[in-house]
RODO-2510 file (C-alpha; in nm, 4 decimals, decimal comma):
residues 478
     n   res          X          Y          Z
     1     m   -11,9518    11,9295   -11,5763
     2     s   -11,9399    12,1898   -11,3085
     3     a   -11,7396    12,1346   -10,9898
     4     s   -12,0522    12,1410   -10,7800
     5     s   -12,2234    11,8787   -11,0015
     6     f   -11,9144    11,6602   -10,9880
     7     r   -11,9085    11,6746   -10,6038
     8     r   -12,2736    11,5729   -10,5885
     9     r   -12,2120    11,2652   -10,8139
    10     v   -11,9236    11,1392   -10,6014
    11     p   -12,0493    10,8995   -10,3299
    12     p   -12,0344    11,0575    -9,9861
    13     v   -11,8183    10,7888    -9,8420
    14     v   -11,5572    10,8423   -10,1245
    15     g   -11,5733    11,2144   -10,0876
    16     f   -11,5489    11,2246    -9,7102
    17     g   -11,2888    10,9467    -9,6899
    18     p   -10,9784    11,1676    -9,6944
    19     i   -11,1118    11,3890    -9,4262
    20     l   -11,2088    11,0897    -9,2107
    21     v   -10,8629    10,9316    -9,2478
    22     a   -10,6849    11,2564    -9,1791
    23     n   -10,8722    11,3060    -8,8523
    24     l   -10,8628    10,9366    -8,7339
    25     l   -10,4935    10,8702    -8,7918
    26     p   -10,3774    11,0778    -8,4905
    27     l   -10,6281    10,8952    -8,2692
    28     v   -10,5035    10,5604    -8,3949
    29     g   -10,1491    10,6718    -8,3279
    30     v   -10,2383    10,7560    -7,9681
    31     v   -10,4302    10,4338    -7,8973
    32     y   -10,1974    10,1852    -8,0675
    33     y    -9,8587    10,3461    -8,0979
    34     g    -9,8299    10,5505    -7,7777
    35     w    -9,8191    10,8925    -7,9270
    36     d    -9,8469    11,1830    -7,6808
    37     p   -10,2249    11,2686    -7,6863
    38     a   -10,1683    11,6132    -7,5217
    39     t    -9,9480    11,7079    -7,8116
    40     l   -10,2028    11,6149    -8,0685
    41     v   -10,4707    11,8069    -7,8772
    42     a   -10,2491    12,1101    -7,8921
    43     i   -10,2105    12,0608    -8,2703
    44     y   -10,5905    12,0417    -8,3091
    45     a   -10,6405    12,3589    -8,1030
    46     l   -10,3786    12,5487    -8,2953
    47     e   -10,5346    12,4387    -8,6193
    48     l   -10,8686    12,5809    -8,4929
    49     l   -10,7004    12,9126    -8,4234
    50     l   -10,5345    12,9248    -8,7673
    51     s   -10,8653    12,9106    -8,9340
    52     f   -10,9444    13,2610    -8,8084
    53     p   -10,6576    13,4574    -8,9612
    54     l   -10,7245    13,2926    -9,2935
    55     a   -11,0925    13,3837    -9,2532
    56     a   -10,9869    13,7442    -9,2030
    57     a   -10,7881    13,7366    -9,5256
    58     k   -11,0771    13,5809    -9,7099
    59     a   -11,3216    13,8428    -9,5750
    60     l   -11,1220    14,1267    -9,7358
    61     f   -11,2010    13,9896   -10,0866
    62     a   -11,5608    13,8744   -10,0307
    63     r   -11,7628    14,0398   -10,3069
    64     r   -12,1203    14,0053   -10,1805
    65     r   -12,2377    14,2707    -9,9402
    66     p   -12,2955    14,1787    -9,5780
    67     p   -12,6523    14,1411    -9,4601
    68     a   -12,8197    14,4456    -9,3121
    69     d   -12,9789    14,2257    -9,0450
    70     p   -12,7569    13,9276    -8,9614
    71     d   -12,8952    13,5983    -8,8591
    72     d   -13,0053    13,6053    -8,4984
    73     s   -12,8492    13,2583    -8,4518
    74     g   -12,5048    13,3916    -8,5469
    75     v   -12,1931    13,3981    -8,3282
    76     v   -12,0184    13,7072    -8,4745
    77     s   -12,1580    14,0576    -8,4237
    78     v   -12,0322    14,3493    -8,6339
    79     s   -12,1546    14,7030    -8,5896
    80     s   -11,9927    14,9672    -8,8085
    81     d   -12,1147    15,2336    -9,0536
    82     l   -11,8325    15,1254    -9,2833
    83     t   -12,0218    14,8121    -9,3760
    84     t   -12,2402    15,0194    -9,6058
    85     k   -11,9484    15,1657    -9,7962
    86     r   -11,9517    15,1328   -10,1697
    87     g   -11,6572    15,0690   -10,3903
    88     r   -11,3478    14,8496   -10,4096
    89     v   -10,9749    14,8898   -10,4617
    90     t   -10,7278    14,6747   -10,6593
    91     v   -10,3911    14,6558   -10,4688
    92     v   -10,2057    14,4246   -10,7112
    93     s   -10,3136    14,2839   -11,0507
    94     w   -10,2825    13,9243   -10,9428
    95     l   -10,5238    13,9553   -10,6497
    96     p   -10,8992    14,0195   -10,6487
    97     p   -11,0130    14,3706   -10,5431
    98     i   -11,0414    14,4513   -10,1811
    99     y   -11,3634    14,5968   -10,0356
   100     p   -11,3125    14,8547    -9,7524
   101     r   -11,6615    14,7728    -9,6268
   102     n   -11,5197    14,4354    -9,5155
   103     v   -11,2615    14,5829    -9,2839
   104     p   -11,4962    14,5681    -8,9748
   105     f   -11,5337    14,1927    -9,0226
   106     v   -11,1588    14,1536    -9,0312
   107     t   -11,1111    14,3407    -8,7003
   108     s   -11,3898    14,1333    -8,5449
   109     v   -11,1802    13,8186    -8,6175
   110     i   -10,9159    13,9461    -8,3743
   111     v   -11,1720    13,9698    -8,0993
   112     g   -11,3046    13,6238    -8,1926
   113     v   -10,9551    13,4793    -8,1627
   114     a   -10,9259    13,6297    -7,8159
   115     w   -11,2498    13,4553    -7,7003
   116     v   -11,1409    13,1252    -7,8570
   117     c   -10,8146    13,1455    -7,6661
   118     l   -11,0105    13,2023    -7,3385
   119     f   -11,2277    12,8965    -7,4040
   120     v   -10,9297    12,6819    -7,5059
   121     g   -10,7540    12,7770    -7,1875
   122     v   -11,0612    12,7008    -6,9692
   123     v   -11,1661    12,3814    -7,1464
   124     l   -10,8270    12,2255    -7,2319
   125     g   -10,5893    12,4140    -7,0059
   126     e   -10,5444    12,1445    -6,7457
   127     a   -10,5341    11,8651    -7,0004
   128     i   -10,2477    12,0073    -7,2177
   129     s    -9,9469    12,2326    -7,1838
   130     l    -9,9300    12,4412    -7,4942
   131     a    -9,5793    12,5638    -7,4116
   132     a    -9,4461    12,2052    -7,3823
   133     a    -9,6266    12,0937    -7,6913
   134     i    -9,5038    12,3697    -7,9340
   135     a    -9,1427    12,3157    -7,8071
   136     q    -9,1420    11,9789    -7,9926
   137     p    -9,0184    11,9854    -8,3539
   138     a    -9,2953    11,7451    -8,4607
   139     v    -9,5626    11,9919    -8,3424
   140     v    -9,4007    12,2832    -8,5286
   141     a    -9,3800    12,0776    -8,8385
   142     s    -9,7494    11,9657    -8,8093
   143     i    -9,8677    12,3189    -8,7526
   144     a    -9,6646    12,4341    -9,0515
   145     a    -9,8108    12,1613    -9,2680
   146     l   -10,1679    12,2507    -9,1642
   147     f   -10,1019    12,6191    -9,2314
   148     v    -9,9493    12,5552    -9,5689
   149     g   -10,2390    12,3256    -9,6603
   150     q   -10,4968    12,5930    -9,5698
   151     l   -10,3006    12,8527    -9,7653
   152     l   -10,2973    12,6307   -10,0730
   153     e   -10,6810    12,5754   -10,0399
   154     f   -10,7214    12,9495    -9,9980
   155     r   -10,5260    13,0149   -10,3136
   156     r   -10,6750    12,7363   -10,5217
   157     e   -11,0415    12,7382   -10,4308
   158     y   -11,1013    13,0886   -10,2965
   159     l   -10,8776    13,3203   -10,5127
   160     r   -10,8107    13,1391   -10,8362
   161     g   -11,1346    12,9345   -10,8200
   162     g   -11,3474    13,2457   -10,7734
   163     g   -11,4881    13,1494   -10,4350
   164     y   -11,4730    13,5112   -10,3237
   165     e   -11,7380    13,6057   -10,5791
   166     t   -12,0140    13,4057   -10,4158
   167     v   -11,9661    13,4899   -10,0404
   168     s   -12,0166    13,7794    -9,8087
   169     p   -11,7663    13,8763    -9,5348
   170     y   -12,0164    13,7810    -9,2741
   171     t   -12,0436    13,4297    -9,4085
   172     v   -11,6648    13,3966    -9,4341
   173     i   -11,5971    13,4720    -9,0672
   174     e   -11,9283    13,3370    -8,9289
   175     t   -11,8693    12,9834    -9,0552
   176     p   -11,5450    12,9135    -8,8616
   177     a   -11,6822    13,0980    -8,5634
   178     r   -11,9935    12,8658    -8,5496
   179     q   -11,7745    12,5551    -8,5904
   180     a   -11,5355    12,6661    -8,3173
   181     f   -11,8245    12,7577    -8,0922
   182     f   -11,9885    12,4215    -8,1349
   183     l   -11,6619    12,2298    -8,0874
   184     l   -11,5622    12,4070    -7,7706
   185     f   -11,9081    12,4005    -7,6265
   186     v   -11,9361    12,0194    -7,6651
   187     l   -11,5823    11,9718    -7,5142
   188     m   -11,6803    12,1928    -7,2235
   189     v   -11,9491    11,9527    -7,1150
   190     v   -11,7553    11,6296    -7,1854
   191     p   -11,6673    11,4490    -6,8662
   192     g   -11,2904    11,4144    -6,8098
   193     i   -11,1922    11,7538    -6,9400
   194     g   -10,9460    11,9153    -6,7082
   195     t   -10,8752    11,5923    -6,5154
   196     g   -10,5642    11,5011    -6,7059
   197     e   -10,7220    11,2176    -6,9012
   198     a   -10,5655    11,3331    -7,2238
   199     t   -10,6473    11,0314    -7,4254
   200     f   -11,0227    11,0690    -7,3417
   201     v   -10,9919    11,4473    -7,4203
   202     l   -10,8303    11,3655    -7,7584
   203     a   -11,0957    11,1069    -7,8468
   204     a   -11,3770    11,3586    -7,7637
   205     f   -11,1979    11,6311    -7,9594
   206     v   -11,1612    11,4134    -8,2715
   207     l   -11,5149    11,2805    -8,2652
   208     v   -11,6685    11,6283    -8,2248
   209     k   -11,4348    11,7610    -8,4993
   210     l   -11,5441    11,4817    -8,7246
   211     l   -11,9076    11,5699    -8,6638
   212     v   -11,8319    11,9375    -8,7592
   213     e   -11,6431    11,8272    -9,0725
   214     w   -11,9174    11,5794    -9,1795
   215     s   -12,1892    11,8490    -9,1287
   216     a   -11,9921    12,1003    -9,3392
   217     f   -11,9295    11,8279    -9,6045
   218     r   -12,2979    11,7383    -9,6317
   219     a   -12,4064    12,1039    -9,6411
   220     s   -12,1658    12,1653    -9,9305
   221     r   -12,3478    11,8880   -10,1227
   222     g   -12,6925    12,0366   -10,0523
   223     a   -12,7726    11,7797    -9,7879
   224     g   -12,7884    11,7648    -9,4127
   225     g   -13,0300    11,8732    -9,1403
   226     r   -13,0463    12,1805    -8,9220
   227     l   -12,7154    12,1223    -8,7517
   228     a   -12,5329    12,0835    -9,0836
   229     a   -12,6979    12,4003    -9,2138
   230     w   -12,6053    12,5983    -8,9122
   231     l   -12,2490    12,4824    -8,9085
   232     s   -12,2047    12,5522    -9,2861
   233     g   -12,2714    12,9236    -9,2214
   234     p   -12,5518    13,1695    -9,3002
   235     d   -12,7227    13,2056    -9,6307
   236     e   -12,5542    13,4418    -9,8715
   237     a   -12,6563    13,8098    -9,9097
   238     t   -12,7760    13,9759   -10,2239
   239     e   -12,5866    14,2223   -10,4373
   240     l   -12,5541    14,5876   -10,3556
   241     d   -12,8448    14,8142   -10,4433
   242     d   -12,8097    15,0413   -10,7477
   243     p   -12,5568    15,3244   -10,6760
   244     p   -12,6740    15,6822   -10,6320
   245     q   -12,7320    15,8558   -10,9635
   246     v   -12,4747    16,1318   -11,0178
   247     p   -12,4647    16,3605   -11,3264
   248     d   -12,1744    16,3131   -11,5644
   249     d   -12,1035    16,6907   -11,5645
   250     e   -11,8548    16,8559   -11,3390
   251     p   -12,0030    16,9512   -10,9938
   252     d   -12,0870    17,3063   -10,9146
   253     a   -11,8712    17,3029   -10,6073
   254     r   -11,6562    17,0633   -10,3911
   255     v   -11,5647    17,0610   -10,0280
   256     s   -11,3132    16,7980    -9,9108
   257     t   -11,2874    16,6253    -9,5842
   258     d   -10,9724    16,6988    -9,3804
   259     g   -10,7927    16,3584    -9,3690
   260     k   -10,5685    16,4430    -9,0737
   261     a   -10,8613    16,5428    -8,8578
   262     a   -11,0598    16,2313    -8,9670
   263     l   -10,7728    16,0079    -8,8657
   264     l   -10,7149    16,1823    -8,5326
   265     t   -11,0875    16,1715    -8,4619
   266     g   -11,0972    15,7952    -8,5223
   267     v   -10,8052    15,7394    -8,2949
   268     c   -10,9542    15,9456    -8,0120
   269     h   -11,2821    15,7625    -8,0462
   270     v   -11,1159    15,4234    -8,0225
   271     l   -10,8855    15,5177    -7,7298
   272     t   -11,1624    15,6670    -7,5213
   273     r   -11,4424    15,4129    -7,5877
   274     p   -11,3649    15,0558    -7,6882
   275     a   -10,9928    15,0449    -7,5960
   276     p   -11,0376    15,0066    -7,2144
   277     f   -11,2879    14,7217    -7,2711
   278     y   -11,0633    14,5440    -7,5109
   279     a   -10,7583    14,5982    -7,2813
   280     s   -10,9310    14,3964    -7,0111
   281     i   -11,0149    14,1117    -7,2490
   282     f   -10,6653    14,0861    -7,3881
   283     f   -10,5094    14,1048    -7,0385
   284     i   -10,7197    13,8116    -6,9306
   285     v   -10,6138    13,6262    -7,2538
   286     w   -10,2507    13,6983    -7,1646
   287     l   -10,3037    13,5531    -6,8124
   288     v   -10,4695    13,2442    -6,9622
   289     a   -10,1975    13,1965    -7,2152
   290     v    -9,9070    13,2351    -6,9749
   291     g   -10,0658    13,0926    -6,6500
   292     i   -10,2746    12,8060    -6,7944
   293     l   -10,1852    12,7133    -7,1494
   294     g    -9,8120    12,7618    -7,0734
   295     g    -9,8295    12,5186    -6,7881
   296     p    -9,5980    12,5051    -6,4857
   297     e    -9,2966    12,4536    -6,7076
   298     s    -9,3608    12,7571    -6,9229
   299     s    -9,0293    12,8938    -7,0536
   300     l    -8,9219    13,2549    -7,0784
   301     a    -8,9363    13,2321    -7,4559
   302     f    -9,3031    13,1126    -7,4448
   303     t    -9,3909    13,4025    -7,2059
   304     v    -9,2204    13,6588    -7,4173
   305     g    -9,3739    13,5118    -7,7375
   306     a    -9,7222    13,5042    -7,5821
   307     t    -9,6828    13,8611    -7,4593
   308     l    -9,5757    13,9848    -7,7995
   309     v    -9,8642    13,8059    -7,9713
   310     v   -10,1266    13,9418    -7,7291
   311     v    -9,9926    14,2936    -7,7281
   312     g    -9,9485    14,2922    -8,1069
   313     s   -10,3020    14,1660    -8,1534
   314     f   -10,4338    14,4385    -7,9210
   315     v   -10,2483    14,7164    -8,1060
   316     l   -10,3598    14,5723    -8,4417
   317     l   -10,7234    14,5701    -8,3245
   318     l   -10,6979    14,9408    -8,2231
   319     a   -10,5381    15,0310    -8,5449
   320     g   -10,8103    14,8456    -8,7364
   321     k   -11,0874    15,0197    -8,5457
   322     s   -10,9271    15,3558    -8,6140
   323     a   -10,8910    15,2691    -8,9815
   324     e   -11,2642    15,1964    -8,9928
   325     f   -11,3445    15,5526    -8,9058
   326     y   -11,0952    15,6961    -9,1438
   327     l   -11,2100    15,4897    -9,4365
   328     q   -11,5667    15,5931    -9,3711
   329     y   -11,5040    15,9717    -9,3554
   330     g   -11,1419    16,0513    -9,4593
   331     p   -11,1608    16,0174    -9,8379
   332     l   -11,5021    16,1891    -9,8745
   333     e   -11,5555    16,4900   -10,0848
   334     y   -11,8952    16,6752   -10,0699
   335     r   -12,0126    16,7750   -10,4157
   336     r   -12,3008    16,9921   -10,5289
   337     y   -12,4880    16,9225   -10,8477
   338     g   -12,7762    17,1657   -10,8848
   339     d   -12,9921    17,1035   -10,5788
   340     r   -12,8216    16,7788   -10,4873
   341     l   -12,5610    16,7007   -10,2251
   342     v   -12,3448    16,3975   -10,3168
   343     a   -12,0899    16,2441   -10,0765
   344     y   -11,8237    16,1066   -10,3095
   345     d   -11,5351    15,8854   -10,2092
   346     t   -11,2378    16,0121   -10,4092
   347     w   -11,0185    15,7138   -10,3137
   348     l   -11,2614    15,4559   -10,4360
   349     d   -11,4045    15,6842   -10,7147
   350     e   -11,7534    15,5972   -10,6029
   351     p   -12,0572    15,8011   -10,4871
   352     q   -12,1740    15,6953   -10,1377
   353     w   -12,5008    15,8763   -10,0833
   354     t   -12,7003    16,1719   -10,2108
   355     a   -12,9636    16,4025   -10,0730
   356     s   -13,1572    16,7111   -10,1738
   357     v   -13,0128    17,0372   -10,0312
   358     d   -13,3661    17,1615    -9,9737
   359     v   -13,4513    16,8929    -9,7164
   360     l   -13,1430    16,9008    -9,5013
   361     r   -13,2649    16,9583    -9,1479
   362     n   -13,1582    16,9346    -8,7790
   363     v   -12,8323    17,0935    -8,8826
   364     a   -12,5816    17,1735    -8,5974
   365     v   -12,2116    17,1999    -8,5435
   366     v   -12,0839    16,8966    -8,3505
   367     q   -11,9314    17,0306    -8,0261
   368     d   -11,7772    16,7230    -7,8675
   369     r   -11,4881    16,6441    -8,0990
   370     l   -11,1536    16,7303    -7,9446
   371     p   -10,9625    16,7047    -8,2867
   372     d   -11,1900    16,9796    -8,4296
   373     r   -11,0880    17,2097    -8,1434
   374     l   -10,7149    17,1239    -8,1818
   375     l   -10,6987    17,1474    -8,5636
   376     e   -10,9553    17,4188    -8,6253
   377     t   -11,1806    17,1897    -8,8272
   378     r   -11,5513    17,1387    -8,8005
   379     t   -11,8051    16,8608    -8,8232
   380     i   -12,1640    16,9325    -8,8971
   381     a   -12,4532    16,6993    -8,8196
   382     v   -12,7512    16,6866    -9,0536
   383     t   -13,0617    16,4729    -9,1125
   384     t   -13,1377    16,3491    -9,4627
   385     g   -13,4395    16,1715    -9,5990
   386     w   -13,7916    16,1208    -9,4654
   387     d   -13,9826    15,8393    -9,2968
   388     d   -13,7967    15,5070    -9,3524
   389     d   -13,5105    15,6800    -9,5293
   390     d   -13,4546    15,9200    -9,2391
   391     t   -13,0772    15,9098    -9,1643
   392     q   -12,8513    16,0967    -8,9306
   393     r   -12,5283    16,1982    -9,1081
   394     q   -12,2165    16,3904    -9,0266
   395     l   -12,0439    16,6168    -9,2819
   396     g   -11,6761    16,6494    -9,2140
   397     p   -11,4491    16,7096    -9,0462
   398     v   -11,3611    16,9868    -9,2919
   399     a   -11,0981    17,2583    -9,2736
   400     a   -11,3278    17,5140    -9,4487
   401     p   -11,6563    17,4997    -9,2621
   402     e   -11,7783    17,8409    -9,3859
   403     t   -11,7401    17,7098    -9,7428
   404     l   -11,9352    17,3962    -9,6658
   405     v   -12,2163    17,5987    -9,5055
   406     a   -12,2372    17,8417    -9,7990
   407     t   -12,2086    17,5747   -10,0664
   408     f   -12,4979    17,3661    -9,9384
   409     e   -12,6990    17,6512    -9,7868
   410     l   -12,6900    17,4950    -9,4370
   411     p   -12,8947    17,6889    -9,1778
   412     v   -12,5994    17,7443    -8,9491
   413     h   -12,5425    18,0987    -8,8049
   414     s   -12,1873    18,0336    -8,6918
   415     t   -11,9317    17,7586    -8,7162
   416     d   -11,7484    17,8750    -8,4049
   417     l   -11,7260    17,6215    -8,1236
   418     e   -11,8506    17,7180    -7,7807
   419     a   -11,5994    17,7302    -7,4988
   420     i   -11,5325    17,4093    -7,3147
   421     d   -11,5630    17,4003    -6,9322
   422     r   -11,2004    17,4099    -6,8188
   423     r   -11,2994    17,3204    -6,4605
   424     v   -11,4299    16,9829    -6,5700
   425     v   -11,1288    16,9240    -6,7822
   426     g   -10,8950    17,0006    -6,4889
   427     i   -11,0936    16,7651    -6,2662
   428     v   -11,0650    16,4807    -6,5159
   429     v   -10,6912    16,5442    -6,5710
   430     a   -10,6330    16,5501    -6,1919
   431     i   -10,8260    16,2188    -6,1452
   432     v   -10,6259    16,0535    -6,4167
   433     a   -10,2943    16,1753    -6,2729
   434     v   -10,3959    16,0403    -5,9235
   435     i   -10,4982    15,7028    -6,0734
   436     v   -10,1725    15,6716    -6,2639
   437     l    -9,9655    15,7668    -5,9584
   438     v   -10,1422    15,5296    -5,7249
   439     a   -10,1406    15,2426    -5,9795
   440     g    -9,7696    15,2931    -6,0331
   441     l    -9,6911    15,2842    -5,6665
   442     a    -9,9122    14,9817    -5,6116
   443     i    -9,7766    14,7800    -5,9092
   444     w    -9,4014    14,8505    -5,9255
   445     p    -9,1856    14,7464    -5,7616
   446     w    -9,3701    14,6722    -5,4374
   447     g    -9,7080    14,5532    -5,5587
   448     e    -9,8654    14,2151    -5,5972
   449     p    -9,9834    14,0623    -5,9309
   450     v   -10,3432    14,0630    -5,7981
   451     v   -10,3279    14,4438    -5,7867
   452     v   -10,2458    14,4510    -6,1566
   453     f   -10,5344    14,2129    -6,2319
   454     y   -10,7933    14,4261    -6,0477
   455     a   -10,6573    14,7481    -6,2022
   456     v   -10,6898    14,6167    -6,5552
   457     f   -11,0299    14,4466    -6,4801
   458     l   -11,1647    14,7794    -6,3461
   459     l   -11,0240    14,9817    -6,6411
   460     p   -11,3446    14,9745    -6,8547
   461     f   -11,5613    15,0927    -6,5605
   462     v   -11,3187    15,3741    -6,4684
   463     g   -11,2979    15,4696    -6,8300
   464     i   -11,6769    15,4968    -6,8642
   465     v   -11,6993    15,7228    -6,5614
   466     l   -11,4133    15,9474    -6,6812
   467     l   -11,5516    15,9660    -7,0309
   468     g   -11,8948    16,0597    -6,8988
   469     l   -11,7380    16,3275    -6,6840
   470     w   -11,5272    16,4561    -6,9721
   471     n   -11,8360    16,4899    -7,1918
   472     q   -11,9857    16,7210    -6,9331
   473     a   -11,7149    16,9736    -7,0244
   474     y   -11,8549    17,0142    -7,3747
   475     p   -12,1560    17,2561    -7,4225
   476     d   -12,4966    17,1046    -7,4657
   477     p   -12,5888    17,0529    -7,8353
   478     a   -12,8350    17,3088    -7,9734
***
């Protein structure tokens, strides 16, 4: 008998019994034995946050491809060219293979945790003091037990049980995101939140959590209504399409991407575009953690710990975003087989896409990449396919652009980059220097905290203006 058939034959009351008891016992302890309700609310909130890092780990191994058009009712939004990457890599023999196409879903979890922290701080911040709660040994032991339990389930059901074979990375991270969104939304509209009525807050938290658990339980048994179906996550995606057909013979020519230039290009892209926006989000998360969740009795250790966690998460997010770009372009090798151009990932040993050399069009040297100017590499934009298969692609960055042009007969007269407008560069550098000087004088040691808040809050808008001005220094594309 299969595991799914066995679950359906077990009566719902019996199957859901352990979950019901585990969630009701803390409430009974508060009502009848005088347990601290704020402490238990903190445990539940931390349990909610723990589900996201585990979802990120699960997403790395998810075998099914993510959907091209995610469900409109979803909570998570992932936009990256890496999600179409083919191939997998085995890190160690006792773990399933990891799919690089799943990395964007892992980095999205970091942003999701940041938003959950904001909601927890707004919804439960006045009802609990997270700093006071986690200072208690009982809380640390409870959190450790929850984490160990989730790790055991991850190992038993997902890795050894083959759960990773039937899910996509989108489903893996979307399911806990939907459950967290529903839980926090309901708590936000519950009367008594933020008034210090911790017992009422705990009761609402437990009851809503039970509703989420019951919906997920019924959905796993093929039952439930619309709410259960939504909370259980989106439908699974199909397998990948057939890979591009590549001859078994040796290619006529090969041109490799410059890995150093690809990495530096990814870093520059992240630092100049999403980084200022993410910096504002994580700064607000830090303020909420220290000022609200820490409570008036927040210790130095909690403040330092919260700072390290927030800063570390921010750096990890930027590193993940940079890795997405490198994984997409860094390992590529452009091969020619007769009249075919094949983009081949040498790390994954997998062809990514193919196109006829005769139909490459709209070919132009990309002018607005600073690493290409610093490292003497080049990136060439082309259009492949027709009608519905029309796709804009970029070849490179490569260290031998003349070889690339000659190998694939690209209609490019010169691979030289046009001169950049040094006047605009000077203006941008001067503006940045003035902003840094003024901000430094306003913040330290004479400034007020409110100045820091407004400076970080305005950072994305200032970054957009400076980036737009900087782009004016590059010559117009042909």
